[in-house]
C-alpha positions in Angstrom: -27.1 31.2 48.4 -26.5 33.7 51.2 -28.4 33.3 54.5 -30.7 36.0 55.7 -28.1 37.0 58.3 -25.5 37.4 55.6 -27.8 39.4 53.3 -29.4 41.6 55.9 -32.9 43.0 55.3 -32.0 44.9 52.1 -31.5 43.6 48.6 -27.7 43.4 48.6 -26.6 40.1 47.1 -30.1 39.2 46.1 -30.6 38.0 42.5 -33.6 37.1 40.4 -32.3 33.5 40.4 -32.4 33.4 44.2 -35.9 34.8 44.2 -37.1 32.1 41.7 -35.2 29.4 43.5 -36.9 30.3 46.7 -40.3 30.5 45.0 -39.9 27.0 43.5 -38.8 25.6 46.8 -41.7 27.2 48.6 -44.2 25.9 46.0 -42.9 22.4 46.1 -42.8 22.3 49.9 -46.1 23.9 50.7 -48.1 24.0 47.4 -48.8 26.7 44.9 -51.4 28.5 47.1 -48.6 29.2 49.6 -46.7 31.3 47.1 -46.9 35.0 48.0 -44.5 37.9 47.9 -44.4 37.9 51.8 -43.7 34.1 52.0 -40.9 34.3 49.4 -39.4 37.4 51.1 -39.5 35.6 54.5 -37.7 32.7 53.0 -35.0 35.0 51.7 -34.8 37.1 54.8 -35.8 40.4 53.0 -38.8 42.6 53.0 -41.5 41.9 50.3 -40.6 45.3 48.7 -37.1 43.9 48.0 -38.6 41.4 45.5 -40.4 43.9 43.3 -37.3 44.9 41.3 -36.8 41.2 40.4 -40.3 39.9 39.7 -42.7 42.8 39.9 -45.5 41.2 41.9 -47.1 37.8 42.6 -47.9 37.3 38.9 -44.2 37.8 38.3 -43.4 35.1 40.8 -45.8 32.7 38.9 -44.3 33.7 35.6 -40.9 32.9 37.1 -42.1 29.5 38.1 -43.2 28.9 34.5 -39.8 30.0 33.4 -38.1 27.7 35.8 -40.1 24.7 34.6 -39.4 25.5 31.0 -35.6 26.0 31.7 -35.6 22.3 32.6 -36.6 21.3 29.0 -33.7 19.9 27.0 -31.7 22.2 24.8 -32.2 21.7 21.1 -29.4 20.3 19.0 -29.9 21.4 15.4 -27.2 19.1 14.2 -29.5 16.1 14.8 -32.3 15.0 12.6 -35.5 16.8 13.5 -37.2 13.6 14.4 -34.6 12.8 17.0 -34.9 16.4 18.3 -38.7 16.1 18.6 -38.4 12.8 20.5 -35.8 14.2 22.9 -38.0 17.2 23.5 -41.0 15.0 24.2 -38.9 13.0 26.7 -37.8 16.2 28.4 -41.4 17.4 28.8 -42.3 14.1 30.4 -39.3 14.3 32.8 -40.2 17.8 33.9 -43.8 16.7 34.6 -42.6 13.8 36.7 -40.3 16.1 38.7 -42.9 18.8 39.3 -46.4 17.1 39.0 -48.3 19.8 40.8 -46.5 22.8 39.4 -46.5 21.4 35.9 -50.1 22.4 35.6 -49.0 26.1 35.6 -47.9 25.5 32.0 -51.6 25.2 31.0 -52.7 28.4 32.9 -49.9 30.9 32.6 -48.5 32.6 29.5 -44.8 32.3 28.6 -43.8 35.9 28.9 -40.1 35.8 29.7 -37.5 35.2 26.9 -36.2 32.1 28.7 -39.7 30.7 28.9 -40.1 31.1 25.2 -36.9 29.0 24.4 -38.7 25.6 24.2 -41.5 27.0 22.0 -38.9 28.5 19.7 -37.0 25.2 19.6 -40.1 23.3 18.6 -40.9 25.8 15.9 -37.3 25.4 14.6 -37.7 21.7 14.5 -40.9 22.0 12.5 -39.3 24.5 10.1 -36.3 22.1 9.7 -38.9 19.3 8.9 -40.2 21.4 6.1 -43.5 22.4 7.6 -45.0 25.4 5.8 -44.6 28.6 7.8 -48.3 29.3 8.2 -48.7 25.9 9.9 -45.6 26.1 12.2 -47.1 28.1 15.0 -50.5 26.3 15.2 -48.8 22.9 14.9 -46.4 23.8 17.7 -49.3 24.8 20.0 -51.0 21.5 19.2 -47.9 19.5 19.9 -47.3 21.4 23.2 -50.9 21.0 24.3 -51.1 17.2 23.6 -47.6 16.5 24.8 -48.0 18.4 28.0 -51.4 16.9 28.5 -50.1 13.4 28.3 -47.2 14.3 30.6 -49.5 16.0 33.1 -51.9 13.0 33.1 -49.1 10.6 33.8 -47.4 12.7 36.5 -50.8 13.3 38.2 -51.6 9.6 38.4 -54.4 9.7 35.9 -53.0 6.8 33.9 -53.5 3.5 35.8 -51.7 1.3 33.2 -48.4 -0.4 33.8 -45.3 1.6 33.1 -44.5 -0.2 29.8 -48.0 0.4 28.6 -47.6 4.1 29.3 -44.3 4.1 27.4 -46.2 2.5 24.5 -48.7 5.3 24.6 -46.0 7.9 24.4 -44.3 6.0 21.5 -47.7 5.9 19.7 -48.1 9.7 20.2 -44.6 10.3 18.9 -45.1 8.2 15.8 -48.5 9.9 15.1 -47.0 13.4 15.4 -43.9 12.6 13.4 -46.1 11.1 10.6 -48.3 14.1 10.6 -45.4 16.5 10.4 -43.9 14.5 7.5 -47.3 14.8 5.7 -47.3 18.5 6.1 -43.8 18.8 4.9 -44.6 16.5 1.9 -47.6 18.7 0.9 -45.2 21.7 0.8 -42.8 19.7 -1.4 -40.0 20.3 1.0 -39.5 16.9 2.5 -36.6 16.3 5.0 -34.1 19.1 5.2 
């Protein structure tokens, strides 16, 4: 990343990725309330107006943080059985929450508006379709999986669980088994089974 002296006070050399990197660093160092157009611009050595073409406004900065968190979710591998893909995704959610415990809560309060932020949602929906879940159930089931999975991850990362680590691992394993069984039941109702 260029230093403020190398970049000057204009937008030459500034990229959206740099803006989001600076926003993430600021939020992790000083907390989410510290995130503002001015604070991010100061960190980058530009004027606040220079950021508008990349993120629009403060809401765009927050949407960018959601995008950054979701970019850390694992890529889906359609060559694997959907059950393995679902477990890998759950593990990825948990890891992101552990890395960013305070920022992770943004995923409960902000919409996923950028294409990159929608990638994990689309991946989970693809897993459900590959499992044979009827199309009319795919979207609501994906939202339920997201909410419960992220809720568990946020609870663990935020220190809400006081159990020993192996007991928390058992809780995750139980949740995975329950969801995979439920998905298999929906698929069996539709007569599709495993695909």
